N, C-alpha and C positions, 0 to 999 in steps of 0.2 A: 456311214449312216448314223443319224442322230435322232434321238427321241425328242419329245416336246421339251422336257426339262433341259437337256443339253443345248437345244436350239435357242431356248430363252436365255440361258447363260451366255451363249455366243452373242445374242442380240444386246445383252447388257454390257458386253465388252466393247461395243461400238462407242467411240468417244461422244460424250454428251447424253448418253442414254439415261432416261429418268425411270422408265417402266416399259414393259413389253408383255404382250399376251398373244396366245393363239386362240381364236374365237370360232365357234360354230355358227355359220351363217343361218342355219335353220332356226336354232333356238335363241341365238344372241348371247349364249353363255360362254364364258371363258373355259377352255380345256386346261389351261395352265397360265399362270402369270408370275411375274417377278418385278420387284421394284414398286414404284407408285408412291404410296404413303398418304399422309394427311391431305396433301394438295392434289393428288391424282388417284382417285378411286378407280382401279382398273376394271372392276365388275360393272360399274356404271358406264365407263368408257366402252367396254365390250358391247353392251346393249345399245348404246347410242350410235356407235360406229357401224353396228349391224344395219341400222336404218339408213345410214349414209350409203353403204354398199348396195343395199336393196334399191334405194332410190336411183342411184346411178345406173344400175342394171336395167331397171324399168325404163329409164330415159333412153338408154341405148337401144332397147328393144323398140320403143315408140319411134325412134329415129331410123329404125332399120339399119343400125350400124352392126355389121357383121365383123365384130372385133372383140378382143379381150382386154380387160383392165389390167395394166401392168401394176400400177399403184395409184393411190389417191393421196395427194398432199394437202394438208391443212396447215396454213401458216398463221401462227398467232404472234403477238408482239414479243413474247419471250420463249416460245416453243415451236417446234415442228412436230406434227403428227403425221406419220406415214401409215397408210393402210394398204396391205399387199395381199390380194386374193391368192391363195395357194393353188397350184396345179399339179397334177400327177402324183404318183406314189401315195395314193390315198388321201391327198390333201384337198381334193375337190370338195367344195362346200365349207371350206375353212378360210380364215384370213389371219395374217400376221398384223399386229398393231404395235407400233413403237412410238413413244413420245421422247423427244430430244430437247435438251436445253440449247437454244439458239446461240448462246454465247460460247458454248464449248463444242458444238457439233459442226461437222462438215457434211452438208446435205448430200452432195454427190457420193461421198465415201459411204455414208449410211445406206443410201439406196443400193449401191454396189454390194455392200456386205449383206444386206437383207436378201438380195438375189442369190448370193452364194449360200447363205444359211438355208434358204428354201430348197436348194438342190440336194441338200443332205438330209432334210427332215423326212422322217418316216413316222407316220401316225399309226 
């Protein structure tokens, strides 16, 4: 079992990781973050990606899709951004966000490792 800090450290160990955060879907605020820097403000990313998740959930509801989001991928010219809503173990209403450098990252590996990290996260 890992707390938020240990889970974020594990996320930053993913090859190509630039920054990661655990975000509250209700408030849009980060419960913890690591990395980022001058070119990636994780507080702003948390708020903006909250709107992305909310919009996708509304769309799924409007389409009567009885399903769950595994993850949302945003592909930029130099980065991958993965948004992964958390389930179980008190993670409901939260999501994991990670930004990866496309030159150094393996997208399939990153998605797999995030799923593993989610399984051990206890909030």
